[in-house]
Residue frames as qw, qx, qy, qz and C-alpha x, y, z in Angstrom:
[[0.000, 0.891, 0.454, 0.000, 0.00, 0.00, 0.00],
 [0.387, 0.053, 0.015, 0.921, 1.20, 3.46, -0.87],
 [0.052, -0.866, -0.487, 0.102, -0.54, 6.64, 0.31],
 [0.422, -0.190, 0.065, 0.884, 0.29, 10.18, -0.71],
 [0.245, 0.766, 0.165, -0.571, -0.57, 13.55, -2.18],
 [0.747, 0.530, 0.333, 0.224, -0.73, 13.54, -5.97],
 [0.265, 0.942, -0.116, 0.170, 1.09, 16.88, -6.27],
 [0.343, -0.755, 0.558, -0.036, 3.97, 15.48, -4.15],
 [0.975, 0.092, 0.204, 0.006, 4.30, 12.22, -6.05],
 [0.163, -0.717, 0.608, 0.300, 7.95, 11.38, -6.64],
 [0.887, 0.399, -0.143, -0.184, 8.48, 9.44, -9.84],
 [0.406, -0.615, 0.676, 0.033, 11.00, 6.77, -8.96],
 [0.515, 0.376, -0.715, -0.285, 12.58, 4.01, -11.00],
 [0.090, -0.126, 0.933, -0.325, 11.78, 1.69, -8.11],
 [0.586, 0.324, 0.476, -0.570, 8.08, 1.70, -9.08],
 [0.522, 0.274, 0.742, 0.320, 6.77, -0.31, -12.03],
 [0.065, -0.030, 0.351, 0.934, 6.38, 1.83, -15.15],
 [0.211, -0.508, -0.733, -0.400, 2.65, 0.98, -15.28],
 [0.351, -0.711, -0.497, 0.352, 2.11, 2.65, -11.89],
 [0.257, -0.384, 0.088, 0.883, 4.15, 5.69, -12.88],
 [0.020, -0.202, -0.607, -0.768, 2.11, 5.97, -16.10],
 [0.281, -0.642, -0.702, -0.126, -1.17, 5.71, -14.15],
 [0.339, -0.666, -0.301, 0.592, -0.13, 8.39, -11.63],
 [0.183, -0.179, 0.323, 0.911, 1.05, 10.62, -14.50],
 [0.106, -0.447, -0.711, -0.532, -2.37, 10.13, -16.14],
 [0.317, -0.734, -0.562, 0.210, -4.05, 11.30, -12.91],
 [0.330, -0.510, -0.036, 0.794, -1.81, 14.37, -12.75],
 [0.098, -0.098, 0.472, 0.871, -2.51, 15.39, -16.37],
 [0.086, -0.459, -0.805, -0.366, -6.26, 14.73, -16.54],
 [0.241, -0.101, 0.165, -0.951, -8.93, 17.39, -16.03],
 [0.033, -0.279, -0.956, 0.090, -11.68, 15.34, -14.38],
 [0.234, 0.441, 0.359, -0.789, -14.06, 18.32, -14.28],
 [0.446, 0.386, -0.374, -0.716, -14.80, 17.72, -17.96],
 [0.308, 0.089, -0.930, -0.180, -15.53, 14.01, -17.57],
 [0.736, -0.290, -0.072, -0.607, -18.74, 12.20, -16.65],
 [0.648, -0.321, 0.652, -0.228, -19.00, 9.20, -14.36],
 [0.911, 0.354, -0.048, -0.206, -18.09, 5.98, -16.07],
 [0.814, -0.243, 0.400, 0.345, -15.34, 3.71, -17.32],
 [0.371, 0.872, -0.253, -0.193, -12.56, 5.02, -19.55],
 [0.949, 0.116, 0.045, 0.289, -9.94, 2.97, -21.37],
 [0.186, -0.875, 0.372, 0.247, -6.32, 3.96, -20.84],
 [0.130, 0.472, -0.831, -0.263, -4.51, 0.85, -22.17],
 [0.578, -0.058, -0.735, -0.349, -7.20, -1.64, -23.12],
 [0.788, -0.507, -0.288, -0.199, -8.07, -4.00, -20.28],
 [0.699, 0.053, -0.414, 0.580, -4.57, -3.64, -18.80],
 [0.197, -0.229, -0.346, 0.888, -5.16, -0.14, -17.43],
 [0.105, -0.594, -0.549, -0.579, -8.49, 1.62, -17.17],
 [0.027, -0.100, 0.370, -0.923, -10.21, 4.35, -15.18],
 [0.232, -0.629, -0.734, -0.104, -13.48, 4.30, -13.29],
 [0.008, -0.250, 0.158, -0.955, -14.74, 7.80, -12.49],
 [0.374, -0.496, -0.783, -0.005, -17.25, 7.62, -9.65],
 [0.183, -0.368, 0.209, -0.887, -19.39, 9.87, -7.47],
 [0.580, -0.407, -0.699, -0.095, -21.25, 8.72, -4.38],
 [0.422, -0.730, 0.166, -0.511, -22.24, 9.51, -0.83],
 [0.243, 0.315, -0.842, 0.365, -20.05, 8.04, 1.90],
 [0.757, -0.408, -0.355, -0.366, -21.71, 5.66, 4.38],
 [0.598, -0.652, 0.408, -0.226, -21.07, 4.44, 7.93],
 [0.123, 0.533, -0.835, -0.067, -18.13, 2.05, 8.04],
 [0.417, -0.045, 0.867, -0.270, -20.18, -0.79, 9.52],
 [0.708, 0.500, 0.313, -0.389, -22.40, -0.78, 6.42],
 [0.485, 0.720, -0.442, -0.226, -19.49, -1.25, 3.99],
 [0.978, -0.068, 0.151, 0.130, -17.62, -4.43, 3.03],
 [0.242, -0.717, 0.536, 0.375, -13.87, -4.64, 2.64],
 [0.869, 0.484, 0.057, -0.080, -12.42, -5.94, -0.61],
 [0.387, -0.557, 0.600, 0.425, -9.26, -7.25, -2.18],
 [0.727, 0.607, -0.116, -0.298, -8.43, -7.79, -5.85],
 [0.819, -0.205, 0.460, 0.274, -6.27, -10.48, -7.43],
 [0.672, 0.451, 0.387, 0.442, -5.91, -9.31, -11.05],
 [0.233, 0.779, 0.114, 0.572, -5.63, -5.55, -10.60],
 [0.373, -0.201, -0.368, 0.828, -3.86, -2.98, -8.48],
 [0.038, -0.870, -0.478, -0.111, -6.22, -0.18, -7.38],
 [0.300, 0.027, -0.130, 0.945, -5.11, 3.44, -7.46],
 [0.123, -0.787, -0.604, -0.032, -7.83, 5.45, -5.71],
 [0.290, 0.106, -0.025, 0.951, -7.57, 9.22, -6.13],
 [0.032, -0.717, -0.591, 0.368, -9.85, 11.66, -4.29],
 [0.247, 0.485, 0.329, 0.772, -10.88, 14.42, -6.68],
 [0.245, -0.465, 0.122, -0.842, -13.21, 16.04, -4.14],
 [0.791, -0.461, -0.144, -0.375, -14.53, 15.19, -0.73],
 [0.079, -0.517, 0.779, -0.345, -13.16, 13.19, 2.19],
 [0.903, -0.156, -0.247, -0.316, -13.62, 9.55, 3.06],
 [0.489, -0.531, 0.678, -0.142, -12.29, 7.02, 5.49],
 [0.787, 0.265, -0.525, -0.186, -10.91, 3.74, 4.18],
 [0.782, -0.461, 0.406, -0.102, -10.47, 0.80, 6.46],
 [0.588, 0.586, -0.555, -0.054, -7.33, -1.10, 5.48],
 [0.742, -0.427, 0.507, -0.100, -5.70, -4.35, 6.44],
 [0.185, 0.522, -0.787, -0.271, -3.81, -7.30, 5.05],
 [0.798, 0.015, -0.534, -0.280, -4.48, -10.88, 4.04],
 [0.157, -0.350, 0.775, -0.502, -4.79, -12.95, 7.22],
 [0.337, -0.183, -0.912, -0.143, -6.48, -16.23, 8.10],
 [0.058, -0.385, -0.677, 0.624, -8.35, -14.38, 10.88],
 [0.270, 0.145, -0.191, -0.932, -10.24, -12.24, 8.33],
 [0.474, 0.335, 0.756, -0.301, -13.90, -13.16, 7.85],
 [0.028, 0.016, 0.664, 0.747, -14.88, -13.66, 4.22],
 [0.470, 0.365, 0.362, -0.717, -18.31, -12.35, 3.32],
 [0.799, 0.539, 0.084, -0.252, -18.22, -13.35, -0.36],
 [0.768, -0.167, 0.461, 0.413, -15.67, -15.69, -1.98],
 [0.176, -0.388, 0.451, 0.784, -13.64, -14.57, -4.97],
 [0.593, 0.673, 0.389, -0.208, -15.75, -13.43, -7.91],
 [0.594, -0.044, 0.446, 0.668, -13.56, -13.66, -11.02],
 [0.261, 0.703, 0.467, 0.469, -15.79, -11.38, -13.10],
 [0.214, -0.957, -0.096, -0.172, -15.71, -8.61, -10.46],
 [0.608, 0.373, -0.443, 0.543, -12.13, -9.49, -9.44],
 [0.216, -0.559, 0.387, -0.701, -12.81, -9.28, -5.74],
 [0.483, -0.298, -0.789, 0.236, -13.17, -11.07, -2.45],
 [0.305, -0.681, -0.027, -0.665, -15.43, -9.30, 0.04],
 [0.421, -0.045, -0.741, 0.520, -14.75, -9.35, 3.78],
 [0.420, -0.776, -0.373, -0.286, -17.09, -8.59, 6.66],
 [0.551, -0.817, 0.143, 0.088, -14.27, -8.39, 9.23],
 [0.645, 0.591, -0.330, 0.354, -10.59, -7.66, 8.75],
 [0.779, -0.461, -0.218, 0.366, -8.13, -8.61, 11.50],
 [0.474, -0.449, 0.006, 0.757, -6.20, -5.56, 12.78],
 [0.307, 0.700, 0.425, 0.485, -8.00, -3.23, 10.37],
 [0.281, -0.503, -0.183, 0.797, -7.01, 0.41, 10.69],
 [0.328, 0.856, 0.395, -0.060, -8.32, 3.60, 9.11],
 [0.380, -0.085, 0.221, 0.894, -6.79, 6.07, 6.72],
 [0.239, 0.800, 0.365, -0.413, -8.42, 9.33, 5.69],
 [0.428, 0.150, 0.483, 0.749, -8.20, 10.48, 2.09],
 [0.171, 0.807, 0.316, -0.469, -9.23, 13.98, 1.04],
 [0.526, 0.845, 0.019, -0.099, -8.88, 16.21, -2.03],
 [0.321, 0.817, -0.479, 0.018, -5.69, 15.49, -3.93],
 [0.424, -0.467, 0.766, -0.126, -4.72, 12.34, -2.03],
 [0.777, 0.244, -0.478, -0.329, -4.31, 8.86, -3.46],
 [0.626, -0.385, 0.660, -0.157, -3.85, 5.31, -2.19],
 [0.562, 0.380, -0.673, -0.295, -2.42, 2.39, -4.13],
 [0.763, -0.244, 0.493, -0.340, -3.70, -1.03, -3.07],
 [0.245, 0.396, -0.854, -0.232, -1.87, -4.18, -4.14],
 [0.720, -0.127, -0.579, -0.361, -3.41, -7.69, -4.18],
 [0.528, -0.158, -0.718, 0.425, -2.31, -8.21, -0.55],
 [0.008, 0.016, 0.321, -0.947, -3.97, -4.99, 0.67],
 [0.070, -0.608, -0.789, -0.050, -7.57, -5.20, 1.82],
 [0.020, 0.012, -0.066, 0.998, -9.46, -1.92, 1.62],
 [0.019, 0.640, 0.753, -0.152, -12.91, -0.73, 2.70],
 [0.146, 0.109, 0.171, 0.968, -13.56, 2.44, 0.65],
 [0.254, -0.489, -0.490, -0.676, -16.48, 4.85, 0.80],
 [0.465, -0.533, -0.629, 0.322, -16.77, 5.19, 4.58],
 [0.069, -0.920, -0.162, -0.350, -17.89, 8.48, 6.06],
 [0.412, 0.305, -0.442, 0.736, -15.41, 10.66, 7.93],
 [0.064, 0.049, 0.540, -0.838, -17.34, 12.92, 10.29],
 [0.558, 0.416, 0.412, -0.588, -20.65, 12.82, 8.44],
 [0.674, 0.432, 0.561, 0.210, -22.02, 11.57, 5.14],
 [0.011, -0.711, 0.251, 0.656, -20.44, 13.44, 2.27],
 [0.793, 0.593, 0.126, -0.052, -20.57, 13.43, -1.51],
 [0.441, -0.565, 0.526, 0.457, -17.24, 12.46, -3.00],
 [0.734, 0.647, -0.135, -0.156, -15.83, 12.27, -6.48],
 [0.580, -0.519, 0.602, 0.176, -13.09, 9.73, -7.05],
 [0.642, 0.564, -0.463, -0.236, -10.97, 8.36, -9.87],
 [0.781, -0.316, 0.538, -0.011, -10.00, 4.70, -9.59],
 [0.494, 0.603, -0.569, -0.262, -7.36, 3.41, -11.96],
 [0.934, -0.135, 0.322, -0.070, -7.11, -0.35, -12.33],
 [0.247, 0.706, -0.644, -0.161, -3.67, -1.63, -13.34],
 [0.967, 0.036, -0.213, -0.133, -3.39, -5.29, -14.29],
 [0.598, -0.616, 0.508, 0.072, -0.93, -7.27, -12.21],
 [0.570, 0.581, -0.560, -0.156, 1.87, -8.62, -14.38],
 [0.827, -0.337, 0.427, -0.140, 2.21, -12.30, -13.48]]
C-alpha cells in the first residue's frame, strides 16, 4: 500500500512503469470535464473508473481485495475514510472470490485500521492490501473519485 498527495508524487525508477504511467495520467487529466463511467487507458490492462457517491457508515461497507488488478484510488473532491488491512487467516470472508468482479469481500478484517483520504490524495492497493472504501469521515459526504485499475503482471 502506498498513500500520498498527488502533487507530491515522486516518480521513482523503483516503481513499475505501469504505476508511474497511471499516476502521471491522474496528474494530467482534467476530471471536471468528464462524466462518471469507465474510460480505457490501455485496453483492459489499465483503465479508469470515475465515480461519485455519498459516503456511508463504516459498519455498512464491506472490505475488498483484488487479485488481477492494483487499485489506485484518487480523491478528486470530498473526504472519506478507508479501512485497510492485510491478508490474514483471521479475516472473515463475506463473499468468496468473484472472477468477473475481481474481488473477495470481507465482513471483518483482522487488525483493520483507518486512513483518511481527502482532495488530492491517493492510495495504491496491491493484491495483498484489503481496503474498505467509501466510509464516512465525520458525516455523510458526496465524494468524487478516480480509480485506476492496473493489471498485475504475473
